[in-house]
N, C-alpha and C positions, 0 to 999 in steps of 0.2 A: 504493500500500500504506500509506504513512504517512498519507495523507488518510483512509483507511478506519479506521485505528487512532485517529486524532485524533477522528474522528466518534463512535466508540464511547466514547471518554473523555469527550467533551462530553455525550453522551447519558447516560452513567452519572452524571456530576455533576448534570445536570439532574434525573434521576429521584431521586437522593439528596436534592437540595434540596427537591423537591416532597414527598417522604415526610416529611422533617424538618419542613417547614412544616405539613403536615397533622397530625402528631403534636403539635406545640407548640400548634396552634390547637384541636384537638378532644379531646386526651387530658386527662382529669381526674385529678389526683393522688388516690390512694387511700391514706389513712393506714393503713388496715388491712393493706395489703400491704407497707408500708415496714419496713425494719429499724429498731430502736428509736432509733438515733442520727439517722437521717433524719427519723423522725417527730417526735422532740424538736425538731430544727431547724425543721421545717415548722410545728409548733405555735407555736414562739417567733416566727417570722416573721409568722404570721397574727395573733397577739395584738398584736405590735408595730405592726401596720398598722391596728388598730382606731381609730376616730375617736369621740371623746366626743359628738359631735353626732349620731351614728348610734344609733338605737334598734333594733339588729339583733334579729330574732326568734331564739329558741333553736333552731328547726328549721334555720335557715341555718348556725348554728355547728355543729350536729351533722352536717349534710350535709358541711360543709367539713372538720371535724376528726375526725369519727368518734365512736366511743364514748368518753366521758370516763374518765379513770383513777380518779377518785373523784367522788361526787356526794352532796349532802345537800339536804334540803328542810325548810322550816318554813312554817307558816301563821300569819298574824296577821290576824284578822278575815277579810275577803274576799280578802286579798292572799296570794299564794303566792310565797315566796322560794326560789329554787333556786340553789345554788352548785355549779358543776362545775369540776373540776380537771383540767388537762392537764399532763403532764410537760414541762418546759422546761429543766431542768438536772439532770444526773445527779450524785448525791452518793456513793452507796455501792452496790457490786455485790453486792446480797444477793437480787435477784429480787423485791423488794417496792418498790412505788412509794408514797412517803409525801408528805404535804402540803408538806414543805420542798423537795421536788424538783419541785413543780408551781406553776403560776400559776392562780389562781382567776378565774372569770367569774361574776358575780352577776346573776341574772335576777329581775325582779319581774313576775309575771304573764306569763311567757314573753318578756319584752323585756329586752335587755341594759341593765343599770343601771350597773355599774362593774366593773373588772377589776384584777388585780394585788393588791398588799397591801391596798388600800382595799376590795376585794371581801370579803376575809375579816373585816376589821374591821367592815364594815357588816353582814355576815351575823351576826356574833356579837352585835350589838346588837338584832337582831330578837327580840321576845318570843315565846316558844313558847306557843301556845294549844291547848287540847284541841279 
């Protein structure tokens, strides 16, 4: 009897370990379904992991982080500059996301150029052309 119970316990642990491994391997985080605190932490972790040697395409960022909280675009000659903001720090519980609660990622022609405070400074320096 004890052997039978032990067998079921071991089998249950094995099935649990298999399911947990499959979920961790194949489940993609979906920022759209996260509560705001989790999404904020997720955004912060992703942005902190960016490498300046990487020229990540904007599509990859959008696939990973979802829809930005704020976005702005400027054109200078043939170059298109787009800055997207993702909330990374909560400041005020007013239901409105502002730039001071976000971290910016600046893209030039859909390639990541710079992020953080430098992104907003660089974007502000871009001349607006008609």
